[in-house]
N, C-alpha and C positions, 0 to 999 in steps of 0.2 A: 504494500500500500504506500503510495506516494503522499507525503505530507509536506506542505509548504511551511517551512520554519521562518520566523522573523529573523532579520539579521541582527547583529549585536547592537548596532546603534539604536534599533527600535526597542530593545530591551533595557537600555541604560536610562536611568532616571537623571535627567539634567536639571530638574528642579524648577521648571517653568511650564505654564499652561496658557494657551490662548483660548479665550472664551468669547462667544457671541461675535464671530468675525464680521468685518465690515461688509456692507452691501455694495453692489457694483456701482451704484450711482454716487457713492461717497468718495470724495477726493482726499487721499492721504496728504496731499501737498498743502491743504488748508485744514488745520486741526488745532484743537486745544487739548493738551494733555494734562490730566489731573493725577498727581502722585498721591495715593492714599494708602492707608494701612493702620498699623498700630504705632503709637509713640514708642520710640526706642527700638523699633523693629527693622530699621534700615532705610526709612524713607529719605533721610538726609543723604545717605550714600547714593541712592537713586537720583536725587535732585542734583547732587554734585556731578554725577556721570552725565546727566542730560545737559547741564551747563557746559561741561567740557566738550560735549558733542556739538556745541554751538547753538543750542536751543535757548532762547531768552526765557529767563525765570523771574523777571521783574527788575525794577531799578532800585527799590528800597529793600535790598536783600539783607536779612538778618544772619547771625552766625550759624544757624542751622539751615541756611538756604531756603528760607521762606520769604514770600513776598509780603512785606509788612504793610504795604498799602492795601492790597486786597484782604489781608488778614483782619483788618479793622472791621470788615463787613460780615465776618463769619457768625458772630452772635445773632445778627439780624437774619441771615440766611437760615440758620438753624431754627429760628423762631417762625420761619415761613414767609419772611418779607424780602423783597427785591428792591433795595434802595436805588434811586435814580443815579446817584453818584457811582454806585457799583456798575450799573449798566454802561455808564459813560466810560469808566475805566476799562471795561471789557471791549467796548467799541474802539477805544484808542489803541489797545493792543492788537485787535484784529486788523486795524488799518496799518499799523507799523510792521506787523510780522505775519507771514502766511501760517506759521506754526509757532506756538508759544506754550509754556507749561506753568502750572501752579502746583507747588508742592505744599501740602498741608494734610497731615495724617487724618484728621477728623472730618474732612470734607465728605467722607462716605455717609455721614449722618444727615446731609442735606442735598444729596444728589437729585432727588425729585424736584426740588425748588431750583437748583442751580443749573443743571445740565440743559434744560430746554432753552436757556438763554446763551448757550455757548455754541460756537461753530464747530461742528463735527467733533464732539467730545470723545476722547479716548481715556481709558483708565489704566494706570500702571499701579498695581497693588502688590506690596511686599509684606509677607508674614514671617513670623519667627517662631521657633520652638517655644512653647508656652513656659516650660521650666526655665529656659535661658532668659526669657523675657521677664519672668518674675524675679530671677536673680539680678538682672540688669536694673530693675526698678529698685531693688534693695540697695544698690550702689548709688543710684542717682537721686533718690528721695531721702533727704536727711532726717525726716521725721519718723523713719521706720526704726523705732527704738527696740521694740519687742520682735526680734528677728523671726522667730519661729512662727508665731501667730500671724505676723504681717506677711511673711513669705507665702503662707497658705492662702491668705486673703488675696495677695497679689496674683497667685497662680489662678485662683478662681476668676478673678477679674480679667486676666489675660485671655482665658478660654471663653469667657462671656463676650469679650470684645471681639475676638476672632469670629464668633458666631454672628455678631451684629454686622461685622464687615462683610461676611459671606452673604448674609441675607440682603444687605443693601446692593451688592453687586448683582445678585440674582434678580432682584426687583428692577434695577435699572436696565439690565440687558444691553449694555453698551459694549463695544469692542474692548476687551480687557486682557491685559497681560498680567498673569498671576505669577509672582516670583517667591522663591524660598530664600530667606536670608542665609541659612546654613549652606545651601547648595551654591549660592552666589560666592561665598567665601571659599568653598572648596573647588569650585569650577568657574573662576572669574571670566575666562574667555567666552564660555557658552552663555554666561549671564550677560555680558556686554553685547554679544552678537544677537541675542534674543531681543534686547532693548533696541538696538539699532535697526533691526528688521521691522519691529513693531512700529516705531516712530518714523520710519522711512529715511533714516540718516545713514549714509554710507560711511563706514569706518575702515581706514586703511590698516594694513598690517603694522605700520609704524605707530599709528595712533592706538591700536590695541595694546601695545606694550606700555604706552604712557598711561592709558586709562586703567590698565590692570593694577597699577600702583595705588589707585584710589579705592580699590575694593579690598578693604581690610577691616578686621574686627577691632572693637575696643579702642577706637581712635582717641588718643590722649587729649587732643585739642577739643574734641566734642565733649568729653567728660568734664574738662575744666570749665567749659561754658555752661554745661547743662546742670551742674551741681554747685551749690553755694559753699560746700565744704571743700577743704583743700584735697588735692589728689596727690597721693604719695608718689614720689619719684626717686630713683636711685642716683640721678645725676647731681653734681654739685651746682650746676646751672640749670635753670628752668625758664622756659619762655613760651608764650602762646600769642599768635596773631588773633585779635578779637574782631576787627572790622576795618573798613575804609570809610572815613567820613570827612566831607568837606576838603577833599584833596589830601588828607592825612592818613597814613597807615598807622593804626593804633594797636598796641599790644601790651603785655605784662611780662615782667621779668622778676626772678628771685635768685639769690646766690647764697651758698653756704659760707662764702668767704667775704663778709661784708666790709672787711678792711681793704679789700682790693677793688678798684673800679673795674667795670666790665665794658667790653667793646661790643657794640651791636652794629651790624652792617645791613643796609637796605638794598634790595635788588629788584630791578624791574626787567622782566623778560630776559633773565640770565645775565644782566649787566649790573655791576655794583654802582649805585648812584649816590649813596651817602654812607657815612660812618660817624657814629657818635659814641662818646664815652659817658657812662652813667655811674655816679657815685651812690652806692647803696649802703653807706656807713650807717650802722645801727639797725640794719634790717637783716633778718635771717632767712633761711630757706622757706619758711612758712609765711613770710611777709612779701606780698606782691607789690611791685612798683609799676605804675602805669608809665608807658613811654609812647612817643609818637614821632613820625617822620613826615615832614611836608614834602609830598611828591606830586602835587597837582600839576606841575608843569611837565611831568613825564607821562601823564595819562592822556595820550593823544589819539589812541586807537579805540575801537569799540570794546576791546578786551585786552587785558594784560595779565601776565603771570607775576605775582608779587611774592617776595620772600623776605624774611628776617632771619639772619644767622648770627651766631656768636663768633666774634673775631678770634676768641681764644682757640677754638678747635674747629670752626667752620660748620658746626652742627646746626641744622635747621631748627627753628621754632616749631612747636606743634601747630598743626593746621597750615603748614607751609610746604610747598607753594600755595598761595591763596589766589584764586582766580577772581579777577575784578571785571565787571561788565558795566558799560554805560547804561 
């Protein structure tokens, strides 16, 4: 008896699924991509990858790659209202870009109100193992004092939220790319290729290598910004890029050797543009000092790769390189 066996590629679990494929009359070239999922489940990583692929994510981008302008409207959207200013902001983005994206994990809770006003909406949803997510929440939320009971509560909450996300996607029935955080980390090339195909962005072999460096777990820069408590580090020098505001690259530094000044170098697109010395006298490794570099005259293109490094050893700050978009 002849039996047709599937090939090995069909049997391998790459960790992504495409749901509710596009209709023939939908144009992939003009789309609005919504990045949704659970908080701390990888939506920031997806947003960063989309930005690096050249997809606009907004002008007022916060440290976790969310559009702060559109984010102001979320409470009203979740309450069932569509503010006129929100519709104007969407129209402005549609006019400026054939394809743009909005990363906000909890948008799944207002898809019914939101998506009818968006041009050809697509969903990119990433989910994470519920146990890992509960553990991540115990790290990121400083009020979890009773670890055991809080961990169990966080686990139940994570599974409940996953069910809510799934129900919202099934109800919306929009073209959806469903991603696994764990598989993204273990098979980053397949993760990147799945996203690029879904959003219609071609990625070269050279770019795949660069993008792969962005797909990593437990990013220290994210943890430092997502949590008010200090994040333990083994280095004698610590630094993180926080944002770019009004032409200034802003960060924080700390040193175990406060009697010695530290040197910080600012880089734009791989070129060192400034160097400054900072005196941290009286400050220890747990004492953060804010720093800034005026680089407005260097931001002449639509997008730049920005870095802060320590002059002592050339080590990058966390969240560096930092991609800036107009």
